[in-house]
Backbone as JSON, one array per atom type, in Angstrom:
{
  "sequence": "MFKNILLATDGSEHAFRAAIKAAEVAKLSDDANITIIYVVDGSTSKSDVLSDGSKEAVYERRLRKIRPTEEILKQKQINYTLEILKGEPGPEIVRYANKQHFDIVVIGSRGLNKLQEMVLGSVSHKVAKRVECPVMIVK",
  "N": [[142.63, 178.83, 183.99], [142.17, 180.74, 181.26], [140.95, 183.19, 182.29], [140.3, 185.86, 182.51], [139.25, 187.59, 179.68], [139.13, 189.48, 176.62], [137.22, 190.38, 174.61], [137.02, 191.53, 171.47], [134.91, 193.25, 169.32], [132.92, 194.32, 166.12], [130.71, 193.79, 164.86], [130.88, 192.25, 162.69], [130.31, 189.2, 160.4], [132.25, 187.52, 161.39], [133.28, 188.54, 164.06], [131.49, 187.69, 165.43], [131.32, 185.17, 165.3], [134.1, 185.29, 166.68], [132.99, 185.13, 169.29], [131.19, 183.2, 170.02], [133.7, 181.7, 170.56], [135.44, 182.71, 172.32], [132.98, 182.55, 174.39], [133.35, 179.76, 174.62], [135.64, 178.96, 175.89], [135.32, 180.9, 178.47], [133.93, 179.4, 179.57], [135.4, 176.69, 180.31], [136.56, 177.85, 182.8], [135.22, 178.58, 186.19], [135.4, 180.82, 186.7], [135.26, 182.76, 184.44], [135.38, 186.03, 183.17], [134.46, 188.09, 180.74], [135.46, 190.52, 178.51], [133.93, 192.84, 176.43], [134.86, 195.01, 174.09], [134.64, 197.38, 172.0], [135.49, 199.81, 169.24], [135.35, 202.71, 168.48], [135.62, 203.76, 165.1], [137.8, 206.64, 165.03], [138.12, 208.25, 162.7], [135.26, 207.89, 161.18], [133.35, 208.59, 163.07], [132.48, 211.59, 162.99], [131.35, 211.75, 160.59], [129.23, 209.84, 160.69], [127.2, 211.0, 162.64], [126.7, 212.46, 160.94], [124.89, 211.57, 158.94], [123.0, 210.05, 160.5], [121.88, 211.63, 161.8], [121.66, 212.34, 164.58], [123.61, 211.59, 167.87], [122.75, 210.35, 169.26], [121.21, 208.21, 167.85], [123.3, 207.37, 166.54], [124.4, 206.11, 168.48], [122.72, 204.21, 169.41], [122.51, 202.87, 167.14], [125.11, 200.93, 167.0], [125.02, 199.94, 169.24], [123.13, 198.1, 168.8], [124.53, 196.59, 166.96], [126.35, 195.48, 168.84], [124.4, 193.86, 169.88], [124.18, 190.69, 169.42], [126.62, 189.95, 170.38], [125.93, 189.97, 172.82], [124.27, 188.43, 173.66], [125.13, 185.99, 173.19], [126.76, 185.97, 175.48], [125.31, 186.12, 177.0], [123.36, 184.27, 176.89], [125.25, 181.82, 177.32], [125.52, 182.08, 179.96], [127.64, 183.91, 180.77], [129.61, 185.99, 182.8], [129.78, 189.45, 181.99], [131.28, 192.16, 180.56], [130.91, 195.4, 178.73], [132.8, 197.68, 177.05], [133.12, 200.63, 175.67], [135.2, 201.97, 172.91], [137.31, 205.23, 171.85], [138.9, 205.62, 168.95], [141.56, 204.26, 166.37], [140.57, 201.2, 165.74], [142.96, 199.03, 165.86], [145.13, 200.18, 167.67], [143.81, 200.99, 169.62], [143.06, 198.79, 170.86], [144.92, 196.89, 171.35], [146.25, 199.04, 173.03], [144.7, 199.45, 175.42], [144.13, 196.52, 176.21], [146.73, 195.57, 176.85], [147.41, 197.31, 178.62], [145.01, 196.39, 180.33], [145.69, 193.89, 181.28], [145.37, 191.49, 180.17], [144.31, 187.86, 179.25], [143.61, 186.34, 177.66], [143.47, 187.19, 174.16], [140.57, 187.88, 172.16], [139.29, 187.45, 168.48], [137.74, 188.13, 166.09], [138.24, 187.22, 162.91], [138.28, 188.9, 159.97], [137.26, 192.03, 160.28], [134.33, 194.73, 159.52], [135.34, 196.65, 157.55], [136.6, 196.69, 154.45], [137.9, 197.47, 152.37], [140.1, 198.87, 154.43], [141.29, 197.26, 155.39], [142.41, 195.67, 153.14], [144.29, 197.46, 152.52], [145.8, 199.35, 154.78], [146.2, 196.67, 156.46], [145.16, 193.84, 158.86], [142.81, 194.35, 161.4], [143.1, 192.5, 163.12], [145.81, 191.18, 162.4], [147.35, 193.27, 163.36], [146.72, 193.62, 165.65], [147.86, 190.64, 166.84], [150.28, 191.0, 166.55], [151.34, 193.04, 168.55], [150.16, 192.79, 171.08], [150.25, 191.95, 174.74], [149.89, 189.17, 175.54], [147.96, 186.17, 174.61], [146.73, 185.67, 171.82], [143.86, 185.05, 169.89], [142.7, 184.04, 166.96], [140.01, 184.54, 165.22], [138.57, 182.43, 163.07]],
  "CA": [[143.13, 179.1, 182.71], [142.0, 181.85, 180.77], [139.66, 183.61, 183.35], [140.48, 187.38, 182.56], [139.25, 187.29, 178.33], [139.02, 190.72, 175.94], [136.42, 189.96, 173.24], [137.16, 192.72, 170.43], [133.39, 192.89, 168.19], [132.59, 195.28, 165.4], [129.47, 193.47, 164.4], [130.59, 191.2, 161.52], [130.4, 187.81, 161.14], [133.89, 186.92, 162.08], [133.25, 188.87, 165.35], [129.93, 186.9, 166.27], [132.25, 183.44, 165.2], [135.15, 184.97, 167.57], [132.19, 185.51, 170.51], [130.87, 181.85, 170.18], [134.77, 180.85, 170.93], [135.41, 183.54, 173.52], [132.38, 181.86, 175.16], [133.8, 178.42, 174.53], [136.92, 179.24, 176.47], [135.48, 181.15, 179.27], [133.21, 178.4, 180.22], [136.24, 176.41, 180.88], [136.88, 178.53, 184.13], [134.3, 178.7, 186.91], [134.96, 182.33, 187.54], [136.23, 183.5, 183.55], [134.99, 187.36, 182.61], [134.81, 188.45, 179.28], [135.39, 192.04, 178.47], [133.75, 192.8, 175.4], [135.48, 195.8, 173.4], [134.04, 197.75, 170.2], [136.16, 200.38, 169.05], [134.58, 203.19, 167.29], [136.71, 204.26, 164.18], [137.37, 208.08, 165.01], [137.72, 209.04, 161.2], [133.75, 207.75, 160.57], [132.16, 208.87, 164.07], [131.8, 212.61, 162.63], [130.43, 211.35, 159.14], [127.88, 208.71, 161.34], [125.89, 211.83, 163.07], [125.91, 213.9, 159.67], [124.17, 210.83, 157.89], [122.17, 209.93, 160.82], [121.23, 212.87, 162.46], [121.74, 212.76, 166.38], [124.48, 211.28, 168.54], [121.85, 208.7, 169.93], [120.73, 207.54, 166.66], [124.76, 206.84, 165.9], [124.82, 205.24, 169.5], [121.84, 202.84, 169.79], [122.95, 201.72, 165.78], [126.41, 201.01, 167.7], [124.66, 198.98, 170.22], [122.36, 197.12, 167.57], [125.94, 195.92, 166.01], [127.09, 194.37, 169.53], [123.49, 192.97, 170.67], [124.13, 189.4, 169.0], [127.57, 189.26, 170.86], [125.78, 190.1, 174.18], [123.23, 187.44, 173.76], [125.76, 184.6, 173.52], [127.28, 185.61, 176.38], [123.96, 186.04, 178.24], [122.87, 182.61, 176.63], [125.77, 180.53, 178.01], [125.52, 182.61, 181.29], [129.38, 184.2, 180.94], [130.11, 187.11, 182.92], [130.68, 189.92, 180.64], [131.38, 193.81, 180.6], [131.14, 196.4, 177.89], [133.24, 199.12, 176.92], [133.17, 201.69, 174.11], [135.7, 203.27, 173.33], [136.98, 206.05, 170.29], [139.93, 205.57, 168.35], [142.0, 203.66, 165.7], [140.49, 200.36, 166.28], [143.77, 197.99, 166.12], [146.08, 200.51, 168.46], [143.82, 201.35, 170.76], [142.69, 197.33, 171.26], [146.19, 196.46, 171.83], [146.47, 199.73, 174.46], [143.39, 198.51, 176.14], [144.6, 195.17, 176.26], [147.7, 195.74, 177.32], [146.91, 198.15, 180.03], [144.37, 195.74, 181.54], [146.72, 192.52, 181.38], [144.29, 190.28, 179.65], [144.81, 186.49, 179.76], [143.83, 186.39, 175.96], [142.34, 188.48, 173.78], [139.72, 187.03, 171.1], [139.04, 188.46, 167.89], [137.67, 187.93, 164.56], [139.61, 187.41, 161.68], [138.29, 189.78, 159.48], [136.2, 193.21, 160.59], [133.54, 195.12, 158.15], [135.83, 197.18, 156.15], [137.29, 195.25, 154.08], [139.15, 198.35, 152.05], [141.22, 199.59, 155.14], [141.91, 195.67, 156.02], [143.6, 195.64, 152.49], [145.43, 198.32, 152.34], [146.35, 199.3, 156.02], [146.57, 195.42, 156.89], [144.07, 193.56, 159.16], [143.07, 194.93, 162.83], [143.6, 191.12, 163.78], [146.79, 190.7, 162.28], [148.19, 194.49, 164.17], [146.25, 193.5, 167.29], [148.24, 190.11, 167.16], [151.91, 191.15, 166.95], [151.69, 194.06, 169.59], [149.35, 192.44, 172.19], [151.34, 191.36, 175.12], [149.21, 188.27, 175.86], [147.98, 185.14, 173.76], [145.29, 186.11, 170.48], [143.11, 184.23, 169.32], [142.11, 184.7, 165.66], [138.8, 183.39, 164.42], [138.14, 182.22, 160.93]],
  "C": [[143.15, 180.25, 182.0], [140.82, 182.37, 181.75], [139.54, 185.12, 182.6], [140.42, 187.86, 180.82], [138.8, 188.65, 177.69], [138.71, 190.08, 174.47], [136.49, 191.37, 172.39], [135.86, 192.12, 169.27], [134.04, 194.29, 167.67], [130.98, 194.91, 164.54], [129.66, 192.67, 163.35], [130.83, 190.57, 161.52], [131.46, 187.6, 161.63], [133.92, 187.3, 163.54], [132.23, 188.14, 165.87], [130.94, 185.43, 166.11], [133.35, 183.57, 166.66], [134.44, 184.99, 168.89], [131.43, 183.64, 171.12], [132.28, 181.15, 170.97], [135.17, 181.45, 172.19], [134.19, 182.51, 174.65], [132.92, 180.59, 175.9], [134.86, 178.63, 176.09], [136.22, 179.63, 177.46], [134.55, 180.51, 180.12], [134.01, 177.09, 180.49], [137.01, 176.6, 182.08], [135.4, 178.46, 184.81], [134.13, 179.84, 186.87], [135.48, 183.44, 186.69], [134.95, 184.94, 183.6], [135.41, 187.48, 181.47], [134.21, 190.04, 179.39], [135.5, 192.62, 176.93], [133.94, 193.98, 174.77], [134.8, 196.36, 172.16], [134.67, 199.38, 170.06], [135.16, 201.59, 168.29], [135.59, 203.78, 166.81], [136.83, 205.84, 164.51], [137.25, 208.82, 163.85], [136.36, 208.92, 160.63], [132.76, 208.21, 161.26], [131.58, 210.09, 163.87], [130.42, 212.67, 161.49], [129.38, 210.45, 159.94], [126.86, 209.61, 161.7], [125.84, 212.45, 162.32], [124.94, 213.06, 159.66], [123.3, 210.46, 158.73], [121.73, 210.76, 162.02], [121.56, 213.15, 164.02], [122.77, 211.35, 166.51], [123.53, 210.24, 169.41], [121.27, 207.49, 168.82], [122.0, 206.66, 166.39], [124.58, 205.55, 167.42], [124.03, 204.0, 169.45], [122.55, 201.57, 168.28], [124.25, 201.0, 166.6], [126.08, 199.73, 168.7], [123.86, 197.79, 169.5], [123.48, 196.32, 167.06], [126.73, 194.3, 167.31], [125.61, 193.36, 170.47], [123.52, 191.45, 170.6], [125.51, 188.95, 169.89], [126.94, 189.05, 172.24], [124.87, 188.75, 174.28], [123.53, 186.58, 174.09], [126.15, 184.68, 174.86], [126.16, 185.18, 177.77], [123.64, 184.67, 178.01], [123.69, 181.6, 177.44], [125.55, 180.96, 178.84], [127.35, 182.6, 181.94], [128.82, 185.55, 181.73], [130.71, 187.99, 181.81], [130.45, 191.37, 181.26], [131.7, 194.41, 179.29], [131.72, 197.63, 177.91], [133.06, 199.64, 175.57], [134.19, 202.67, 173.96], [136.42, 203.92, 171.35], [138.13, 205.8, 169.88], [140.2, 204.93, 167.01], [141.71, 202.29, 166.05], [141.94, 199.41, 166.5], [145.15, 198.88, 166.99], [145.12, 200.45, 169.2], [142.88, 199.79, 171.65], [143.79, 197.31, 171.8], [146.65, 197.94, 172.85], [145.74, 199.06, 175.57], [143.71, 197.46, 176.92], [145.73, 194.63, 177.08], [148.13, 196.06, 179.12], [146.1, 197.22, 180.71], [144.79, 194.12, 181.86], [145.65, 191.56, 181.31], [144.68, 188.87, 180.1], [145.11, 185.97, 178.37], [142.8, 187.08, 175.37], [142.02, 187.45, 172.33], [139.2, 187.78, 170.0], [138.96, 187.65, 166.6], [138.92, 188.06, 163.12], [140.07, 188.48, 160.32], [136.92, 190.69, 159.98], [135.12, 193.42, 159.14], [134.21, 196.12, 157.11], [136.69, 196.95, 155.48], [138.25, 196.24, 152.98], [140.37, 198.73, 152.71], [141.9, 198.21, 155.43], [143.1, 195.32, 154.61], [144.58, 196.71, 152.11], [146.51, 199.03, 153.77], [146.81, 197.66, 156.66], [145.39, 194.78, 157.96], [144.05, 194.48, 160.65], [143.52, 193.66, 163.9], [145.06, 191.28, 164.06], [147.2, 192.02, 163.15], [148.13, 194.35, 165.53], [147.26, 191.89, 167.75], [150.05, 190.37, 167.55], [151.84, 192.21, 167.95], [150.88, 193.38, 170.89], [150.22, 191.86, 172.61], [151.04, 189.9, 175.7], [148.85, 187.19, 174.57], [146.79, 186.06, 173.12], [145.28, 184.85, 170.1], [142.31, 184.31, 168.25], [141.1, 183.93, 165.26], [138.76, 183.79, 163.43], [136.29, 182.53, 160.83]]
}
C-alpha cells in the first residue's frame, strides 16, 4: 500500500503525533521506508547562528528536535532516512515530495511558528494543496 512515506517534521507536538501515525502506516507494509524531512527556514538560519554562536551548535539543536521522531521509528523498527533541507518549509516540502514520488506525505496540522501560520497559512495546508500524492494531516 504505502511503502515510500515522507514524514515532515519541525519538532513540534503535532509533528511528533504525525510521526506516530506515519509509523502505524509503515507497519501496514513489510518493506516500507519513511523519509524524515526537516526544513531549515532560510529566514531564521542566520539569526540562529548569531544567537547560538556557531553552526555546530545550531545543527545540534536542530538534531535534538528530530530525535524524538527518530526514537519512535527505531522503537517500531521502521526503516528511515533523514533529509535536512534549507528553504521555505511549505514549498521545499512540496518540491521534495513531488520530485521523489512518495506514496504519501504525513505532516502535523500545526508547527512551531504560530505567527507565520496565522499570516501566511499553515505549511500543512500549502503541502496538501500542492503535493501530487495523498497527504495525511495529523492533529
